N, C-alpha and C positions, 0 to 999 in steps of 0.2 A: 504494500500500500504506500502511496506517496502522500506525505503530510506537508502542508504549508504552515509554518509557524510565523505569525506576524506579531512581533513584539519589539518595542523600542528599547527595552532594558537589555543591554548586551549580555549580561551575566545570565539572566533568566532565559533569554533566547537560546544561548549556548547550552544551558542545562537541559532545557526541553528537547533541543535537537539531539544532544548526545543520548538522552534516555530513549527517544524514539528510534534512533539508529540501532541502539543496543537491542531493541525489540525486533529488529529486522526490517524496519520501515525505511524508505527513501525519504529524505527530508530536504526541503528548501526553507531557508530562514530569511525573512525580510524584516527590515527595521522600520519601514514606512509603507504607505499605501502605494506609492509609485513602484517600489520594488515588488510588492505583492501583486500588482497588476501584471508585471512582467512574468512572474512565476505562474500566475493563473493562465496566461496566454501560451507560454512556451512549454510548460511542463504538465499541465492539466492535472492538478492534484486531486486526490480522492476525498480529502477533507482539509478544512482550514481551521486553525486555532488562532483567534484574533484578539489582541488587546484593544480596548477602546481608546486608551490614552496615547495615540500615535502622534508624532510630530506632523505638522502640515494637516492633511486631511485626516480626521479622526476615524477610529474604527467603526463607529455608528454610520457615518457617511459612506465609508467604504462598503459596508454590508448592504446598505440601501442601493448603492450604485450597482453592485454586482447583481443583486436580485432584480433590479430594473432591466439589466442586460441579460436576464435569463440564466445566470450562473446557478446550476443545480446542486453543486457540491454541499455536503453538510458543513455547517459552520458552528464551532464551539467558541464561545466568548470567555476570555479570562480578563477579569478586571477587579479593581479595588472598590468600584462603585457597588454598593449593596442595598440601596433603597428599592422598594418595590416598584417605584416609578421608573427607575433606570432599567430594571429587569423587564418590565412591560415594554418600554421603548425599544430595547434590544430585540426582544422576540417579535415585536410588530415590524421591526425593520427587516426581519428575515433570518435572524440567527435561529439555530435549532436547539441550542442549550446554552447554559450560563453557569460559570463557576467563579466564585469570588475569591480574591486574594486576601490573605495567604491561603494556599490550598495544599492538599496532599497530592502528590503526583499520582498515587494510585486512583484517586477519584477522577482526575483528568483522564487517565488511561481508560478507566471503566466507562466514563461518559462517551469518550471517543469511540470505543468499541461498540457501545450501544447504538450510537448514531450510525455507524457503518453497517451494523446488522439491519437496522431499519431501512437504510438506504439500499442495501443489496437486495432486500425483499422486493423493491420496486424496480431494480435494474433490469431484471429479466422477467418480463410478464409473459409467460408462455402458457397457452391453453392447448391441451392435447385431448383429442377425441379421435382415436384411430379410425381411419388412416390419416386424419388431419392433424396438423400442428400449426398454431398461429402464434407468432412472436409479436406481441403488441408494441414492444419498444423498438423493434426494427421494421415493423409493418410488413412482415413476411408471412406467406402462407406456403406450407409444404404439404404435399400429398404423397403418401408412401415414401417419406423422407426425401422427396425431390421438390426443390423450390419451384413455385409457379411464377409466371410472368405477370 
């Protein structure tokens, strides 16, 4: 799995990246929205972990912009903001989950894995009724395992 970590704190960004790599994931680490945009376009991450307090364009604006441009990847937010109003704003902007700092890495990993499980359930929407198979995500119909035109 390819993980995009968007965090302006260099030490935390490094720590998260190292932990994700040790778990066997490929990791891109960005310190701001501009760098995050590059990795989204060039590397197509499977999930993004985004801090709200980014320099320049903040994380909330980044999430809104990505969702407005149809970015479908799961987004997990890490932030020191813990009011219910902030949580609602983040979720309404398009984030899928929210973890407040300070956090335990195990919680971040568990939430990330839960998001990926939910997302993978939608990734391949296949309906089978032999001899037919319909892949809704690819818009393909197969009859006797042969794709039709």
